[in-house]
N, C-alpha and C positions, 0 to 999 in steps of 0.2 A: 207752457211746459218747455217748448223748444227755445223760446226767449230765456228763460231763466237758466237752462242748460249753458246757452251761449255765453251769458252773463257770469256763471260760474267759472267756466272754463278760462274766460278772459282774466278774471280777477286772480285765479290761483294757477295760471299757466306755467309760471316758473316753478312752483312747488311741484307741480304734476310732472313737469320735465325731469327734474331732479330724482322723483321717485322712479320714474321709468328707467333712468339711466343706472340707478342703483340696482335695480332689479336684473338689467342685463349683465353689469359686472359680476354680481353675486352669482348668476347662473354660470357665468364663464369660469369663476374661481372653483364653484363646486365641481363643475365638469373636468377641469384640469385635475384638481385633487383626486377625483374618482379615477381618473385616467391613470395618472402617475401611481396611486396605489395598486391598481390591478396591473400596471406593467411591472412594478416592482415585484409583486407577487408571482408573476410568470418568470421572472429572471430567477428568483430564488429558489422557485421549485425545481427549475433544470438542475441545479448544482447539488442536490441532495440535502439531506438533514444534517444538522450541526453535529449530530452523533459520529458521524462518518470523518470528522475532522480531528478525531483522536482515533488513529487506526494502525494496522500492521499487515505485513505481508503473511505472517503466520498466526498472530494471536487474533482471537475472535471474541465477540460477547459471549458466545456459547461454550467457550472453553474445552473444545473437543480435541481428539488425537489428529495430530499434523505430522506425518511422515516426511524424512527427508531420503528420497530415493536414490539408491546407488544399484550399478550394474556390477556383474563379476568382474568386468574388465575396467573398471573405472576406479580411479585413484583417489577420488573425492570421498571425504570422511565427515562432511559437515556442510553447513551453509550458514547464512547471515540473516538474523531476524531484524527488522526495521520497525521502529516505532515512530510515527509521523504524527504530525499536527494538521495534517489534510487528508482527503479522502484518497484511498489507494488508486481509484479510477480518475481522479482529477485533482492534481497538485495545484492548480491555478489559486484556489481558495483555500486559505489555511484559517484555523481558529485565531480569532482576533486579540485573544489575551494570553498570557503566559500560562502554560499548563506545567505545574508541578507534579510530580508522580512518584509513587513508591514502586520499586521492582523488586518482586520477591521470586526466587528460583529454588525449587525443591526436587531432589532426587527420588525416584520411586518407580512403580510398575503399574499395570492395569489389572484390575480384577473385573473382569467384564468390560464395562465401559467406565467404571469407577476408578479414578487415580488413588493409589495408596502410597503415602509417603514411606521411605525407610530410613532408619537411624540405627546406631551403634547396637541397639538391642534387638533388631530383626534378626530371627534365626535363619540360618542358611537354607534350612528346611524349606522355610516360607519363601526366601528370595534369595538367590546365590549370586551375590555381586561379583565373585571372582576377581579379576584383574580389570574389569571395566572401568572406564571413566569417561566423563564428558567436560571438556573445558569451555568455559564460557568467557569471551574477551567482549567487555562493554565499554563502548566509546560513546561518549555523550557530544552533542554538538558545541557544549560549551566548554569543551576541554577536558572534562573528566574521563578518566580510564581506570579500569580494574579488570584483572584476570582472576577467575576463581575456578580451580579444578575440583569437580564434584566426584567423589568415588575414589578408587584404587590411587594410592599415592606412594607406594614402595617403602612402607614402614612408618610413613609420617602419618600424623592424624588425620583421619578421613573427614572431609567436609560433606555434610548431608544437605544442608540448605544455606542460603545466604539472601541477606535483604539489603538493598541499598535505598538509603531513605534520606537522613539528614546529617549534618555536621553542624552541631549546634543548633541554630534556628535557620541554617541556610540548607535548602534542598540541593541534593548532589546532582539530580537529574531534573531538568526542565526544557520544554520547548517554547521558543519565544512566540510572541503574537506579531512580530513583524514581517516573519518571512515563512516560506514553506521549507521546513528542514525535517530530519529524522535523526534519532540516535540508533546505533547499530550494537547487535549483541553477535559476535562472530561465534559459532559453535564448532567444535571438534570433537568427533567421536572416537574412541580408541579402535585400533585396526581390528581386534579381536571380535568386535560386535559385527563387523562386516563379514569376517571369516566364518562366523556362526551362521549368519543368514545363507550363506551358499555351500556350507558343509553337508555331505550327505547325513552325517549324524551331527545335527547343531550341539554346540558346547553348551549353550544355556536354553533352558526351557521357557524363559520369560525375558522379554526385551527389557532394556534400561530405558527409561524416559526421564526427561528434565521438563517439569512443570515450570512455565513462565507466566506470571501474572504482573501486569502494569495497572496501576490504579492512580487516577488522579486524586491529588490530596489538596484539602479535604474534598471527597467527592461531591458533598453537599454544594459547593461552591461554584460547580460547573454543570451549569443548566445543559441537559441534553447529554452529557458524557457519562460513558459507562466504563467499568473495568474491563481489561482484555485479557485473555488467558489462552493456554493451549498446552498440551502435553506432546513433546517433541521427542522422536525417536528415529532411530535408522531403520531404513525398510528395503526390501528386495524389490528391483525393478527388473522386468524382463531383459534378458540379455539380446543385444543387436549385433549380429556378425557385420553387416555391411556398414560401410563408411556412408554415413548420410546425415545431413542437418536440414531441418525445416524451419520455418518461421510462419507463425499465424497468430490471429487474435485469440486469445484465451476464452473470451466470451463466445466465439463462433465454434470453439471445439466442445464447449459444454452444452449437453443435451437438455433441451427446454430452456435455453438461454434467451436473454432478451435480443430484439432486434437493435442494430446500432443507433437508430434515431431514438431511442428510449435513454441513451446514455451519453454523457459528456466526456468520459474519459474511457480508455482502453487499455486492457492488459496484453502486451504482445510477447509471445513466449518463443525464444529461439533455442531448439533442443535437437541433441543428436549424439552420434557416435563417430569416433575417428578424429583425424586432425586435417586441416587445411586452412584455404583462405576463404573468407565469406564477405560479401557486400550487403550492406543495409542502406536503404534510402528512402525517402519519404519528401512529399510535397508540403511544404510548410504553409502554403497559402490555405491549405485544406486541413492539415493536422500537423501537430507540433509534438516534439518529443520532451520528455522531462528529462532535463539536463542532468540532474542530480542522479538519475538511475543510469544514464550512459557513463557518467564518472565512475559510479560503485560498481555496475555490473561489468562493463567492459573494459575497466581499468584506464580509462582515459584521464588526461589532464586537462585543465581548462583550455590551453593552447590548442589541444587537439579536437575540440568540439568542431563539428562541421559548419562551413559557411554556405549559403545557397548559391548554386550555379545552374543555370539552365532550367531553372524551376525545381530543382531537387536538391536536398541536403544529403550527402553521402558519407558513408564510413565503411572502411575496408579494415578488416581486422582478421587475426587468426585465431581460430577455434581448435581446441584440442581436449577431447572428452577425459582424458587422463588428469587434467587440471581442472575442468568445469564442464559439466555435460548439459547444463541448462542456464538461460539468461532470461531474467524477467525484466521487461521494459514496460514502460508507460508513455501512452501518447493521448494528447486530448483535442478537442476541436479547437481550430483557429480561424476557419473561415465562417462567412455568414450563410444562412441557409439559402440566400439568394442566388449564390454561385457555387453551391457545393451540395452534394446528395449524400446523406447518411442514412438512406432508406434501408439498403440490403448490406450483407457482408461482402458481396460482390463489388459493391460500390466502394467499400473500405479498402478493398485489395487495389484498387486504383491508386491509392494514396501512399501505401507503404509496400516496399518490394524487398523480398530477402532473396539472395542468390548464393547458392553453393553447389559445386566448387566454383569460386570465381576467378578468372584469369584477365589480368589487365590487358587492354588491346596494344 
């Protein structure tokens, strides 16, 4: 038996060697494919779902009430709504194809939690429009621009709703698949709405809302994306007598929020009352700022964006609550987990600092 086995191995040695070699190579290929697939899955999982790559700082899938807060001493009468092709907490990854969408805006009020549109036939007993209005200035990243005044218009015809959709076969609003960008809707509320909020006897018993809905078109062509909506109004915020400005991660301020190691991007809120000089700085080796938000929120030009010095990027800017009492910025991870800790919000405070009042040395 042993002699026959030796004779068999000798005769078919070359064939057996080839089979063994092929088995080793096949095992290596299968292992590499398995490792690559699971590594890819872990990376994709960290950056959220595809649905978050059609997002907004105001509009949500649930379409609920979203107030623009003002104080009695605040000269602010509005805010800017952004519609983006990336997650609001991580601008690094954008949707990989063009998103064409329809924008619908309607004037109305809330009956409980239900939005009720108004029109020319709405009785003043049901809803008193008075001289209230809301102006929406729409600016697309593609150069499209349109201003619509909803409500009172001094004798001219009143606009109650508007849709921005197509011109012929071309979409008027679209987000490219090549870069992280946003379209903007600047909202301006008439001053009498704020005055009514803080009056001892309010002028109006019901608030005026503008419902904004953005829907990818056709929706069925965009896997994972959903329509976004919100009913936006002016709302009262508590009066702050002292001059103070603070900066903190929005997620850290939210009760029951996630820990930073569960997130890849972070919303950073600077808010306060009064005026003065402030300093914002961060460590780019651990966390980086969304430059688009720096440009839009702080009114900087490209040439004013900070460069790194001494391990920090620094911006010194003027704050004045009469012009703007809140800045919404975004940061995202830039360091590897080998040399940076994102375990707690105390760790995160080592990477971003806000100083007010700031006096240069």
